[in-house]
All heavy atoms as TSV, in Angstrom:
chain	resi	resn	atom	element	x	y	z
A	1	MET	N	N	0.835	-1.170	0.000
A	1	MET	CA	C	0.000	0.000	0.000
A	1	MET	C	C	0.888	1.243	0.000
A	1	MET	O	O	1.840	1.321	0.745
A	1	MET	CB	C	-0.906	-0.015	1.222
A	1	MET	CG	C	-1.780	1.213	1.300
A	1	MET	SD	S	-3.037	1.113	2.573
A	1	MET	CE	C	-4.119	-0.063	1.811
A	2	TYR	N	N	0.546	2.189	-0.844
A	2	TYR	CA	C	1.288	3.440	-0.918
A	2	TYR	C	C	0.771	4.422	0.112
A	2	TYR	O	O	-0.432	4.534	0.319
A	2	TYR	CB	C	1.121	4.093	-2.299
A	2	TYR	CG	C	1.676	3.302	-3.433
A	2	TYR	CD1	C	0.846	2.594	-4.276
A	2	TYR	CD2	C	3.040	3.274	-3.669
A	2	TYR	CE1	C	1.353	1.869	-5.340
A	2	TYR	CE2	C	3.553	2.545	-4.728
A	2	TYR	CZ	C	2.700	1.853	-5.564
A	2	TYR	OH	O	3.214	1.143	-6.605
A	3	ARG	N	N	1.660	5.139	0.742
A	3	ARG	CA	C	1.320	6.219	1.675
A	3	ARG	C	C	2.229	7.390	1.341
A	3	ARG	O	O	3.266	7.237	0.695
A	3	ARG	CB	C	1.544	5.801	3.131
A	3	ARG	CG	C	0.716	4.630	3.554
A	3	ARG	CD	C	-0.719	5.052	3.755
A	3	ARG	NE	N	-1.441	3.950	4.354
A	3	ARG	CZ	C	-2.664	3.632	4.028
A	3	ARG	NH1	N	-3.302	4.308	3.105
A	3	ARG	NH2	N	-3.275	2.639	4.605
A	4	ARG	N	N	1.865	8.567	1.837
A	4	ARG	CA	C	2.675	9.736	1.528
A	4	ARG	C	C	3.100	10.455	2.801
A	4	ARG	O	O	2.299	10.725	3.678
A	4	ARG	CB	C	1.909	10.699	0.644
A	4	ARG	CG	C	2.799	11.815	0.166
A	4	ARG	CD	C	2.272	12.399	-1.079
A	4	ARG	NE	N	3.249	13.304	-1.629
A	4	ARG	CZ	C	2.947	14.273	-2.440
A	4	ARG	NH1	N	1.703	14.457	-2.812
A	4	ARG	NH2	N	3.879	15.046	-2.898
A	5	TYR	N	N	4.367	10.750	2.866
A	5	TYR	CA	C	4.983	11.513	3.953
A	5	TYR	C	C	5.200	12.929	3.447
A	5	TYR	O	O	5.540	13.135	2.278
A	5	TYR	CB	C	6.315	10.851	4.332
A	5	TYR	CG	C	7.155	11.652	5.263
A	5	TYR	CD1	C	6.795	11.790	6.589
A	5	TYR	CD2	C	8.320	12.270	4.820
A	5	TYR	CE1	C	7.574	12.530	7.463
A	5	TYR	CE2	C	9.103	13.007	5.685
A	5	TYR	CZ	C	8.727	13.136	6.996
A	5	TYR	OH	O	9.493	13.863	7.850
A	6	ASP	N	N	4.995	13.929	4.295
A	6	ASP	CA	C	5.179	15.323	3.900
A	6	ASP	C	C	6.665	15.665	3.957
A	6	ASP	O	O	7.150	16.194	4.946
A	6	ASP	CB	C	4.374	16.250	4.808
A	6	ASP	CG	C	4.418	17.692	4.339
A	6	ASP	OD1	O	4.714	17.939	3.154
A	6	ASP	OD2	O	4.156	18.587	5.161
A	7	GLY	N	N	7.387	15.305	2.915
A	7	GLY	CA	C	8.833	15.528	2.849
A	7	GLY	C	C	9.496	14.368	2.126
A	7	GLY	O	O	8.837	13.558	1.481
A	8	ASP	N	N	10.792	14.285	2.239
A	8	ASP	CA	C	11.573	13.223	1.611
A	8	ASP	C	C	11.433	11.946	2.439
A	8	ASP	O	O	11.896	11.891	3.579
A	8	ASP	CB	C	13.035	13.671	1.523
A	8	ASP	CG	C	13.934	12.679	0.809
A	8	ASP	OD1	O	13.547	11.507	0.641
A	8	ASP	OD2	O	15.036	13.086	0.415
A	9	ALA	N	N	10.799	10.935	1.886
A	9	ALA	CA	C	10.547	9.693	2.629
A	9	ALA	C	C	11.829	8.990	3.040
A	9	ALA	O	O	11.838	8.248	4.023
A	9	ALA	CB	C	9.673	8.753	1.807
A	10	THR	N	N	12.922	9.218	2.317
A	10	THR	CA	C	14.179	8.559	2.672
A	10	THR	C	C	14.724	9.055	4.002
A	10	THR	O	O	15.602	8.428	4.573
A	10	THR	CB	C	15.243	8.738	1.571
A	10	THR	OG1	O	15.531	10.129	1.400
A	10	THR	CG2	C	14.778	8.138	0.254
A	11	GLU	N	N	14.177	10.159	4.515
A	11	GLU	CA	C	14.612	10.686	5.812
A	11	GLU	C	C	13.984	9.938	6.978
A	11	GLU	O	O	14.486	9.992	8.086
A	11	GLU	CB	C	14.259	12.171	5.917
A	11	GLU	CG	C	14.993	13.038	4.919
A	11	GLU	CD	C	14.548	14.488	4.954
A	11	GLU	OE1	O	13.588	14.813	5.698
A	11	GLU	OE2	O	15.148	15.299	4.236
A	12	VAL	N	N	12.850	9.232	6.740
A	12	VAL	CA	C	12.140	8.599	7.853
A	12	VAL	C	C	11.965	7.090	7.724
A	12	VAL	O	O	11.605	6.436	8.692
A	12	VAL	CB	C	10.757	9.259	8.066
A	12	VAL	CG1	C	10.910	10.682	8.571
A	12	VAL	CG2	C	9.919	9.204	6.810
A	13	VAL	N	N	12.168	6.532	6.526
A	13	VAL	CA	C	12.032	5.081	6.348
A	13	VAL	C	C	13.154	4.550	5.477
A	13	VAL	O	O	13.744	5.285	4.687
A	13	VAL	CB	C	10.686	4.672	5.706
A	13	VAL	CG1	C	9.517	5.071	6.570
A	13	VAL	CG2	C	10.547	5.203	4.312
A	14	SER	N	N	13.426	3.267	5.648
A	14	SER	CA	C	14.292	2.574	4.699
A	14	SER	C	C	13.432	1.520	4.029
A	14	SER	O	O	12.553	0.930	4.651
A	14	SER	CB	C	15.496	1.954	5.407
A	14	SER	OG	O	15.078	1.040	6.390
A	15	HIS	N	N	13.637	1.311	2.739
A	15	HIS	CA	C	12.854	0.360	1.967
A	15	HIS	C	C	13.708	-0.861	1.645
A	15	HIS	O	O	14.861	-0.740	1.276
A	15	HIS	CB	C	12.364	0.997	0.661
A	15	HIS	CG	C	11.263	1.969	0.850
A	15	HIS	ND1	N	11.479	3.289	1.136
A	15	HIS	CD2	C	9.919	1.802	0.804
A	15	HIS	CE1	C	10.319	3.901	1.255
A	15	HIS	NE2	N	9.361	3.032	1.061
A	16	ASP	N	N	13.103	-2.030	1.790
A	16	ASP	CA	C	13.779	-3.278	1.486
A	16	ASP	C	C	12.938	-4.033	0.459
A	16	ASP	O	O	11.771	-4.331	0.708
A	16	ASP	CB	C	13.924	-4.123	2.748
A	16	ASP	CG	C	14.649	-5.422	2.485
A	16	ASP	OD1	O	15.540	-5.446	1.613
A	16	ASP	OD2	O	14.319	-6.416	3.142
A	17	GLY	N	N	13.489	-4.303	-0.698
A	17	GLY	CA	C	12.770	-5.048	-1.713
A	17	GLY	C	C	11.831	-4.201	-2.547
A	17	GLY	O	O	10.883	-4.716	-3.101
A	18	ASN	N	N	12.064	-2.906	-2.630
A	18	ASN	CA	C	11.203	-2.038	-3.428
A	18	ASN	C	C	11.460	-2.247	-4.916
A	18	ASN	O	O	12.574	-2.130	-5.380
A	18	ASN	CB	C	11.446	-0.571	-3.089
A	18	ASN	CG	C	10.787	0.335	-4.107
A	18	ASN	OD1	O	9.591	0.271	-4.320
A	18	ASN	ND2	N	11.578	1.149	-4.770
A	19	ASP	N	N	10.404	-2.562	-5.667
A	19	ASP	CA	C	10.495	-2.690	-7.117
A	19	ASP	C	C	9.495	-1.777	-7.815
A	19	ASP	O	O	9.314	-1.886	-9.020
A	19	ASP	CB	C	10.213	-4.130	-7.549
A	19	ASP	CG	C	11.298	-5.093	-7.108
A	19	ASP	OD1	O	12.473	-4.686	-7.044
A	19	ASP	OD2	O	10.960	-6.259	-6.816
A	20	PHE	N	N	8.821	-0.900	-7.063
A	20	PHE	CA	C	7.711	-0.151	-7.616
A	20	PHE	C	C	7.890	1.363	-7.614
A	20	PHE	O	O	7.354	2.035	-8.485
A	20	PHE	CB	C	6.420	-0.500	-6.878
A	20	PHE	CG	C	6.098	-1.964	-6.974
A	20	PHE	CD1	C	6.411	-2.832	-5.947
A	20	PHE	CD2	C	5.511	-2.486	-8.115
A	20	PHE	CE1	C	6.126	-4.187	-6.038
A	20	PHE	CE2	C	5.228	-3.841	-8.226
A	20	PHE	CZ	C	5.536	-4.695	-7.185
A	21	LEU	N	N	8.583	1.922	-6.636
A	21	LEU	CA	C	8.736	3.373	-6.547
A	21	LEU	C	C	10.113	3.806	-7.041
A	21	LEU	O	O	11.108	3.128	-6.816
A	21	LEU	CB	C	8.543	3.856	-5.106
A	21	LEU	CG	C	7.155	3.633	-4.506
A	21	LEU	CD1	C	7.158	4.038	-3.038
A	21	LEU	CD2	C	6.113	4.416	-5.274
A	22	THR	N	N	10.153	4.964	-7.671
A	22	THR	CA	C	11.421	5.524	-8.147
A	22	THR	C	C	12.040	6.390	-7.055
A	22	THR	O	O	11.368	6.769	-6.087
A	22	THR	CB	C	11.195	6.393	-9.394
A	22	THR	OG1	O	10.411	7.543	-9.021
A	22	THR	CG2	C	10.498	5.626	-10.502
A	23	ASP	N	N	13.307	6.751	-7.219
A	23	ASP	CA	C	13.968	7.656	-6.273
A	23	ASP	C	C	13.226	8.984	-6.202
A	23	ASP	O	O	13.086	9.566	-5.124
A	23	ASP	CB	C	15.424	7.883	-6.675
A	23	ASP	CG	C	16.283	6.646	-6.456
A	23	ASP	OD1	O	15.869	5.750	-5.685
A	23	ASP	OD2	O	17.377	6.583	-7.049
A	24	ASP	N	N	12.735	9.480	-7.337
A	24	ASP	CA	C	11.993	10.746	-7.344
A	24	ASP	C	C	10.707	10.642	-6.530
A	24	ASP	O	O	10.328	11.587	-5.835
A	24	ASP	CB	C	11.647	11.171	-8.775
A	24	ASP	CG	C	12.855	11.669	-9.551
A	24	ASP	OD1	O	13.874	12.031	-8.919
A	24	ASP	OD2	O	12.784	11.691	-10.796
A	25	GLN	N	N	10.040	9.498	-6.595
A	25	GLN	CA	C	8.821	9.319	-5.811
A	25	GLN	C	C	9.132	9.271	-4.316
A	25	GLN	O	O	8.381	9.827	-3.510
A	25	GLN	CB	C	8.085	8.054	-6.258
A	25	GLN	CG	C	7.458	8.215	-7.625
A	25	GLN	CD	C	6.962	6.917	-8.196
A	25	GLN	OE1	O	7.631	5.883	-8.092
A	25	GLN	NE2	N	5.795	6.961	-8.816
A	26	PHE	N	N	10.235	8.629	-3.926
A	26	PHE	CA	C	10.653	8.643	-2.519
A	26	PHE	C	C	10.919	10.069	-2.057
A	26	PHE	O	O	10.483	10.489	-0.985
A	26	PHE	CB	C	11.916	7.818	-2.292
A	26	PHE	CG	C	11.716	6.342	-2.378
A	26	PHE	CD1	C	12.549	5.571	-3.152
A	26	PHE	CD2	C	10.712	5.705	-1.673
A	26	PHE	CE1	C	12.393	4.205	-3.231
A	26	PHE	CE2	C	10.536	4.333	-1.744
A	26	PHE	CZ	C	11.386	3.578	-2.526
A	27	GLU	N	N	11.644	10.833	-2.867
A	27	GLU	CA	C	11.972	12.210	-2.514
A	27	GLU	C	C	10.723	13.075	-2.439
A	27	GLU	O	O	10.698	14.065	-1.716
A	27	GLU	CB	C	12.969	12.780	-3.510
A	27	GLU	CG	C	14.339	12.135	-3.389
A	27	GLU	CD	C	15.285	12.515	-4.503
A	27	GLU	OE1	O	14.955	13.393	-5.324
A	27	GLU	OE2	O	16.385	11.919	-4.556
A	28	ASP	N	N	9.667	12.691	-3.173
A	28	ASP	CA	C	8.398	13.412	-3.143
A	28	ASP	C	C	7.530	12.957	-1.973
A	28	ASP	O	O	6.427	13.434	-1.800
A	28	ASP	CB	C	7.667	13.221	-4.472
A	28	ASP	CG	C	6.537	14.204	-4.665
A	28	ASP	OD1	O	6.654	15.361	-4.203
A	28	ASP	OD2	O	5.525	13.816	-5.283
A	29	GLY	N	N	8.017	11.991	-1.179
A	29	GLY	CA	C	7.321	11.586	0.030
A	29	GLY	C	C	6.585	10.270	-0.027
A	29	GLY	O	O	6.005	9.844	0.966
A	30	TRP	N	N	6.584	9.587	-1.164
A	30	TRP	CA	C	5.852	8.322	-1.269
A	30	TRP	C	C	6.587	7.208	-0.538
A	30	TRP	O	O	7.805	7.111	-0.584
A	30	TRP	CB	C	5.631	7.945	-2.730
A	30	TRP	CG	C	4.627	8.842	-3.356
A	30	TRP	CD1	C	4.885	9.891	-4.191
A	30	TRP	CD2	C	3.221	8.838	-3.152
A	30	TRP	NE1	N	3.720	10.525	-4.528
A	30	TRP	CE2	C	2.674	9.889	-3.901
A	30	TRP	CE3	C	2.361	8.038	-2.408
A	30	TRP	CZ2	C	1.310	10.166	-3.925
A	30	TRP	CZ3	C	1.007	8.303	-2.442
A	30	TRP	CH2	C	0.503	9.361	-3.196
A	31	VAL	N	N	5.807	6.366	0.148
A	31	VAL	CA	C	6.324	5.252	0.934
A	31	VAL	C	C	5.527	4.001	0.544
A	31	VAL	O	O	4.304	4.042	0.450
A	31	VAL	CB	C	6.141	5.514	2.443
A	31	VAL	CG1	C	6.576	4.319	3.262
A	31	VAL	CG2	C	6.890	6.763	2.872
A	32	LEU	N	N	6.200	2.917	0.317
A	32	LEU	CA	C	5.543	1.633	0.083
A	32	LEU	C	C	5.590	0.886	1.414
A	32	LEU	O	O	6.597	0.270	1.775
A	32	LEU	CB	C	6.254	0.868	-1.030
A	32	LEU	CG	C	5.585	-0.393	-1.541
A	32	LEU	CD1	C	4.168	-0.110	-2.021
A	32	LEU	CD2	C	6.402	-1.001	-2.655
A	33	THR	N	N	4.495	0.949	2.173
A	33	THR	CA	C	4.505	0.512	3.569
A	33	THR	C	C	4.790	-0.970	3.764
A	33	THR	O	O	5.285	-1.360	4.823
A	33	THR	CB	C	3.181	0.875	4.265
A	33	THR	OG1	O	2.089	0.321	3.531
A	33	THR	CG2	C	3.023	2.385	4.357
A	34	CYS	N	N	4.514	-1.803	2.766
A	34	CYS	CA	C	4.737	-3.241	2.958
A	34	CYS	C	C	6.218	-3.613	2.944
A	34	CYS	O	O	6.575	-4.711	3.372
A	34	CYS	CB	C	3.978	-4.051	1.918
A	34	CYS	SG	S	4.465	-3.737	0.224
A	35	VAL	N	N	7.094	-2.720	2.463
A	35	VAL	CA	C	8.536	-2.994	2.462
A	35	VAL	C	C	9.333	-1.886	3.148
A	35	VAL	O	O	10.543	-1.828	3.025
A	35	VAL	CB	C	9.076	-3.221	1.028
A	35	VAL	CG1	C	8.476	-4.467	0.422
A	35	VAL	CG2	C	8.840	-2.015	0.141
A	36	ALA	N	N	8.640	-1.014	3.900
A	36	ALA	CA	C	9.308	0.113	4.564
A	36	ALA	C	C	9.499	-0.168	6.053
A	36	ALA	O	O	8.631	-0.748	6.696
A	36	ALA	CB	C	8.489	1.389	4.395
A	37	SER	N	N	10.630	0.254	6.568
A	37	SER	CA	C	10.917	0.160	8.000
A	37	SER	C	C	11.142	1.567	8.523
A	37	SER	O	O	11.982	2.297	7.997
A	37	SER	CB	C	12.176	-0.663	8.248
A	37	SER	OG	O	12.010	-1.971	7.769
A	38	PRO	N	N	10.395	1.971	9.565
A	38	PRO	CA	C	10.532	3.333	10.081
A	38	PRO	C	C	11.888	3.556	10.738
A	38	PRO	O	O	12.418	2.681	11.408
A	38	PRO	CB	C	9.400	3.461	11.096
A	38	PRO	CG	C	9.065	2.076	11.481
A	38	PRO	CD	C	9.407	1.203	10.308
A	39	GLU	N	N	12.429	4.738	10.525
A	39	GLU	CA	C	13.680	5.148	11.164
A	39	GLU	C	C	13.393	6.050	12.370
A	39	GLU	O	O	14.270	6.282	13.178
A	39	GLU	CB	C	14.550	5.915	10.164
A	39	GLU	CG	C	14.945	5.114	8.933
A	39	GLU	CD	C	15.897	3.978	9.242
A	39	GLU	OE1	O	16.629	4.052	10.229
A	39	GLU	OE2	O	15.891	2.996	8.478
A	40	ASP	N	N	12.152	6.590	12.455
A	40	ASP	CA	C	11.757	7.515	13.506
A	40	ASP	C	C	10.235	7.601	13.506
A	40	ASP	O	O	9.577	7.039	12.628
A	40	ASP	CB	C	12.367	8.896	13.239
A	40	ASP	CG	C	12.468	9.760	14.482
A	40	ASP	OD1	O	11.927	9.362	15.539
A	40	ASP	OD2	O	13.087	10.828	14.412
A	41	ASP	N	N	9.650	8.329	14.458
A	41	ASP	CA	C	8.208	8.570	14.472
A	41	ASP	C	C	7.860	9.584	13.396
A	41	ASP	O	O	8.586	10.561	13.192
A	41	ASP	CB	C	7.762	9.124	15.818
A	41	ASP	CG	C	7.886	8.109	16.937
A	41	ASP	OD1	O	7.916	6.898	16.648
A	41	ASP	OD2	O	7.944	8.535	18.102
A	42	PHE	N	N	6.748	9.358	12.693
A	42	PHE	CA	C	6.288	10.290	11.669
A	42	PHE	C	C	4.839	9.975	11.343
A	42	PHE	O	O	4.304	8.962	11.769
A	42	PHE	CB	C	7.154	10.215	10.409
A	42	PHE	CG	C	7.125	8.880	9.702
A	42	PHE	CD1	C	6.248	8.648	8.664
A	42	PHE	CD2	C	7.978	7.864	10.096
A	42	PHE	CE1	C	6.221	7.421	8.026
A	42	PHE	CE2	C	7.959	6.627	9.463
A	42	PHE	CZ	C	7.080	6.408	8.425
A	43	GLU	N	N	4.176	10.874	10.600
A	43	GLU	CA	C	2.802	10.680	10.168
A	43	GLU	C	C	2.759	10.536	8.657
A	43	GLU	O	O	3.566	11.126	7.947
A	43	GLU	CB	C	1.941	11.866	10.577
A	43	GLU	CG	C	1.793	11.999	12.078
A	43	GLU	CD	C	0.896	13.145	12.478
A	43	GLU	OE1	O	0.233	13.725	11.602
A	43	GLU	OE2	O	0.868	13.447	13.669
A	44	LEU	N	N	1.808	9.742	8.169
A	44	LEU	CA	C	1.622	9.530	6.739
A	44	LEU	C	C	0.268	10.069	6.304
A	44	LEU	O	O	-0.712	9.941	7.030
A	44	LEU	CB	C	1.673	8.038	6.395
A	44	LEU	CG	C	2.979	7.327	6.609
A	44	LEU	CD1	C	2.803	5.830	6.397
A	44	LEU	CD2	C	4.034	7.866	5.668
A	45	GLU	N	N	0.212	10.650	5.122
A	45	GLU	CA	C	-1.030	11.084	4.508
A	45	GLU	C	C	-1.545	9.934	3.640
A	45	GLU	O	O	-0.794	9.362	2.859
A	45	GLU	CB	C	-0.760	12.307	3.634
A	45	GLU	CG	C	-1.932	12.766	2.817
A	45	GLU	CD	C	-1.539	13.882	1.870
A	45	GLU	OE1	O	-0.542	14.590	2.119
A	45	GLU	OE2	O	-2.233	14.045	0.866
A	46	VAL	N	N	-2.815	9.585	3.783
A	46	VAL	CA	C	-3.391	8.528	2.964
A	46	VAL	C	C	-3.778	9.121	1.613
A	46	VAL	O	O	-4.522	10.092	1.529
A	46	VAL	CB	C	-4.617	7.899	3.654
A	46	VAL	CG1	C	-5.253	6.858	2.769
A	46	VAL	CG2	C	-4.213	7.299	4.983
A	47	ALA	N	N	-3.233	8.554	0.546
A	47	ALA	CA	C	-3.499	9.048	-0.817
A	47	ALA	C	C	-3.203	7.924	-1.796
A	47	ALA	O	O	-2.588	6.924	-1.449
A	47	ALA	CB	C	-2.643	10.256	-1.129
A	48	HIS	N	N	-3.621	8.106	-3.023
A	48	HIS	CA	C	-3.318	7.158	-4.076
A	48	HIS	C	C	-2.250	7.762	-4.977
A	48	HIS	O	O	-2.307	8.945	-5.324
A	48	HIS	CB	C	-4.570	6.847	-4.909
A	48	HIS	CG	C	-5.585	6.098	-4.150
A	48	HIS	ND1	N	-5.536	4.739	-3.967
A	48	HIS	CD2	C	-6.691	6.507	-3.481
A	48	HIS	CE1	C	-6.562	4.349	-3.239
A	48	HIS	NE2	N	-7.278	5.401	-2.932
A	49	LEU	N	N	-1.287	6.963	-5.393
A	49	LEU	CA	C	-0.218	7.423	-6.255
A	49	LEU	C	C	-0.798	8.017	-7.537
A	49	LEU	O	O	-0.280	9.003	-8.059
A	49	LEU	CB	C	0.738	6.277	-6.569
A	49	LEU	CG	C	2.009	6.626	-7.335
A	49	LEU	CD1	C	2.817	7.674	-6.589
A	49	LEU	CD2	C	2.841	5.374	-7.540
A	50	ALA	N	N	-1.879	7.464	-8.040
A	50	ALA	CA	C	-2.516	7.965	-9.266
A	50	ALA	C	C	-3.078	9.372	-9.088
A	50	ALA	O	O	-3.283	10.085	-10.069
A	50	ALA	CB	C	-3.612	7.016	-9.706
A	51	ASP	N	N	-3.311	9.808	-7.846
A	51	ASP	CA	C	-3.837	11.148	-7.573
A	51	ASP	C	C	-2.805	12.233	-7.818
A	51	ASP	O	O	-3.129	13.402	-7.893
A	51	ASP	CB	C	-4.342	11.264	-6.134
A	51	ASP	CG	C	-5.570	10.407	-5.887
A	51	ASP	OD1	O	-6.225	10.005	-6.877
A	51	ASP	OD2	O	-5.875	10.149	-4.721
A	52	GLU	N	N	-1.542	11.863	-7.891
A	52	GLU	CA	C	-0.474	12.853	-8.041
A	52	GLU	C	C	-0.224	13.141	-9.462
A	52	GLU	O	O	0.336	12.766	-10.273
A	52	GLU	CB	C	0.780	12.383	-7.320
A	52	GLU	CG	C	0.624	12.472	-5.834
A	52	GLU	CD	C	0.424	13.888	-5.329
A	52	GLU	OE1	O	1.223	14.782	-5.625
A	52	GLU	OE2	O	-0.560	14.108	-4.640
């Protein structure tokens, strides 16, 4: 499931096994929660990637 962080997602999560999101999408805040591990506390905005 895709979620969106308000900022660069690489600052708050690390992704393992990502085959779907590009580096630009990570920098735009997109997170693939099924392969993401949090690095700190943060909030995610619920949205669809197609909405962007």
